[in-house]
C-alpha positions as CSV (number, residue, x, y, z in Angstrom):
1,M,-8.7,5.0,6.9
2,K,-9.4,7.5,4.1
3,G,-7.7,6.4,0.9
4,K,-5.2,4.0,2.4
5,M,-3.9,1.4,0.0
6,A,-1.7,-1.7,0.5
7,I,-0.4,-4.6,-1.5
8,I,0.3,-8.2,-0.3
9,G,2.5,-10.4,-2.4
10,D,6.0,-11.8,-2.9
11,G,8.9,-9.3,-2.5
12,D,9.6,-8.7,-6.2
13,S,5.9,-8.3,-7.1
14,V,5.2,-5.6,-4.6
15,L,8.2,-3.4,-5.5
16,A,6.4,-1.5,-8.3
17,F,3.5,-0.6,-6.0
18,K,5.9,0.5,-3.3
19,A,7.5,2.9,-5.8
20,V,4.2,4.7,-6.3
21,G,3.6,5.1,-2.6
22,I,1.4,2.1,-1.8
23,E,2.2,0.3,1.4
24,A,3.9,-3.0,0.4
25,F,3.9,-6.2,2.4
26,S,6.1,-9.1,1.3
27,V,4.5,-12.4,2.2
28,N,5.0,-15.8,0.7
29,H,2.9,-18.1,2.9
30,P,-0.9,-18.2,2.5
31,E,-1.7,-18.2,6.3
32,K,0.5,-15.1,6.8
33,A,-1.3,-13.5,3.9
34,R,-4.7,-14.4,5.4
35,D,-3.7,-12.9,8.8
36,L,-2.2,-9.8,7.2
37,L,-5.3,-9.2,5.0
38,K,-7.6,-9.4,8.0
39,K,-5.3,-6.9,9.8
40,L,-5.1,-4.5,6.9
41,A,-8.9,-4.7,6.3
42,K,-9.3,-2.7,9.5
43,T,-7.3,0.3,8.3
44,H,-7.2,0.3,4.5
45,Q,-9.8,0.9,1.8
46,I,-8.0,-0.8,-1.1
47,I,-5.9,-3.9,-0.8
48,F,-4.2,-5.4,-3.7
49,I,-3.0,-9.0,-3.4
50,T,-1.2,-11.1,-6.0
51,D,-3.6,-13.5,-7.5
52,A,-1.5,-16.6,-6.6
53,L,-1.9,-15.7,-2.9
54,A,-5.5,-14.6,-3.4
55,K,-6.4,-18.0,-4.9
56,E,-4.9,-19.8,-1.9
57,I,-6.9,-17.8,0.5
58,S,-10.0,-17.5,-1.7
59,D,-12.4,-17.9,1.2
60,T,-11.0,-14.8,3.0
61,V,-10.9,-12.8,-0.3
62,A,-14.5,-13.8,-0.9
63,H,-15.5,-12.5,2.5
64,Y,-14.2,-9.1,1.7
65,T,-15.5,-9.1,-1.9
66,A,-19.0,-9.4,-0.4
67,S,-18.6,-6.2,1.6
68,A,-18.2,-2.6,0.5
69,Y,-14.9,-2.0,2.2
70,P,-12.1,-2.8,1.9
71,T,-11.9,-3.5,-1.8
72,V,-9.6,-6.5,-2.3
73,I,-8.2,-6.6,-5.8
74,P,-6.2,-9.6,-7.1
75,V,-3.3,-8.5,-9.4
76,P,-0.8,-10.5,-11.4
77,S,2.5,-11.2,-9.8
78,K,5.9,-10.8,-11.4
79,N,5.4,-14.3,-12.8
80,G,2.2,-13.3,-14.6
81,S,-1.4,-14.1,-13.9
82,N,-3.0,-17.5,-13.0
83,G,-6.4,-16.1,-14.1
84,Y,-7.9,-15.9,-10.6
85,G,-8.2,-12.1,-10.7
86,Y,-9.9,-12.2,-14.1
87,E,-12.4,-14.7,-12.8
88,I,-13.3,-12.6,-9.8
89,L,-13.7,-9.5,-12.0
90,K,-15.9,-11.4,-14.4
91,K,-18.1,-12.8,-11.6
92,E,-18.5,-9.4,-9.9
93,M,-19.4,-7.7,-13.1
94,E,-22.0,-10.3,-13.9
95,K,-23.4,-10.0,-10.3
96,A,-23.5,-6.2,-10.5
97,L,-25.0,-5.9,-14.0
98,G,-26.8,-9.2,-14.4
99,V,-25.1,-9.9,-17.7
100,D,-21.6,-10.5,-19.1
101,I,-20.9,-7.3,-21.0
102,L,-17.1,-7.2,-20.8
103,F,-15.9,-10.7,-21.6
104,K,-18.3,-12.1,-24.2
105,D,-15.8,-14.4,-25.8
106,G,-14.6,-15.9,-22.5
107,K,-11.0,-15.1,-23.3
108,G,-10.7,-11.8,-21.5
109,E,-11.0,-9.7,-24.6
110,I,-13.6,-7.0,-24.6
111,G,-16.6,-7.9,-26.7
112,E,-18.6,-5.7,-29.0
């Protein structure tokens, strides 16, 4: 399992990850994404998932967010972000540090 990474998302969105050697899985249906995430969680340490799919299976993503491994990271798709990945990052930073040090203005811009 050492260092294995994968991405789950629509075909066009996963191509760039595949180009840099990350295992890419093209999935468009939320239930298939959920099943694949559970399967990959047994063998991979880092799993990227497009935020559109991640939002649709947020209960499963939250389950893995609560554990040390694998790390599940929502990323924007080729169509851009729906803000779900940003919200998870903000929530996890606040949980880890106890304060909001990164996104003070609430717009995703780093505060001073």
